[in-house]
N, C-alpha and C positions, 0 to 999 in steps of 0.2 A: 294433182300434179302442178308443177310450176314450169313455165316456159323458161328455159335457160338459153342465154345467147353468148355468142363469141364474135367479136369483130375481127375481120380479116380483110386486108387490102386486095383489090381486084387482081393484082399481079400474081397472087397465090391461087386464083380460081382454077386455072388449068391443071396445076399439079395436085390441088385438092381433089379435083374430079377423078384423077387417076389413082392417087395414092392415099387420099384422105388427109386430115389434119390431126396432129397429136393432141391428146387431151389428158390432163392429170386428173384421174377419177377421184383421187383423195381430196381434191379441192372442193368437191360437192359433198356436204355432210351426209354420212350414211350410205354413200354410193359405192365406194371401193376402198379397201384398206391400202395403206401406203406401199406394202410389198407386192400388190397386184394393181397398181394404179395407172399403168401405161395403157391407154385406150386410144382408139382411132375414130374420128368423126368422118363418116363417109357421106358426102352430099348426095341427096336424092334429086336428080335433075328435074323430075316432074313437079317439084315444089318451088322452083325458081320463080321469083316475081319481083319486079321493080316496085319500090315503095312509092305510092302516088303522092304522099305528103312531103317528100323531100327529093332533092336532085342527086343523081349519081349514087344512089344507095339501093341495094337489092337484098332480099333475104332468100335463104335456101335452107330447108329442113334437112337434118342429117340423121343417119342411123349410127348407133354407137357399136363399135366392133372391138374385139380383142386384137392384140398385135398380130395374131395368126389369121385375122380376117373373119373369124366366126362372130355371129351376133353376140353381143354382151347380154348376159341373162337379166340384168336389171334395167335394160333399155326398154322404156314403155312401148316404143314403136315396134321393136322386135317381138315383145310379148304379145302385142295385139295381132301382129302378122301371124304368129304361131297359133294363137287361139282361133283366128278366122280360118286358117288353113285346116286345123283339126275339126272345126265345126263343119266346114265344107265337105270334108271327107265323110261326115256322118249325115250329109244331106241338108244341112242348115245354111242359110244365107244371112249375113249380117247387114243391118241397116243402121246407120248412126248419123248423128248431127250434133253440132256444137250447142252448148247451152251458154248463151251470153248473159253475163251478170253485170249489172252496173247500178249506180245510184245517181239520181238527179239532184244536183246541188246548185246553189247560187253563191256568188261571191260575197262574203262578208267583209268586214273591215280588215281583219287579219287572218281570216281562214274561210274555208268553204262551209256552208250551212246546208244540211239536208232539206230538200223541198218538203218532205213529209217525215213523219216519225214512225212509219210502218216497220213491222218486223217481218223479215223474210226467212223462209225455211227452204 
C-alpha cells in the first residue's frame, strides 16, 4: 500500500474530529467509481502526533467511511480491524510491526548514487 495524505488547516480539526472530512474516492485510482465516490475521513485521535522535524505541523491517521458512517470496504485500516476482530473471535491474537525499507546513497554531482549495488527481495 501507499500512504496517502491530505493537508488541512488547524481550524478544521475540531469539526473534522466530530464530522470527518470529505474525500473524493474517485481521485484515488482504483479506489471508488465516480458514482460512489463521496467518502468521509474520520480522524483517529490515538494517532495524533506533532511532527518533530517541522514547526506547527501534526499528523493524524484517518479511517475511511461511507457517507452513512459505515467503514468503507476498500479502507485498509477497516479491513485490518475486521480481520483482527474475526481472528480474536477464534482465539487468535495478532502481532505486527513495520518493515522499514530504505537505500543508503551518497550525493553525486547531479544525482544520488547508491552506496552498494545489492539486490533486495
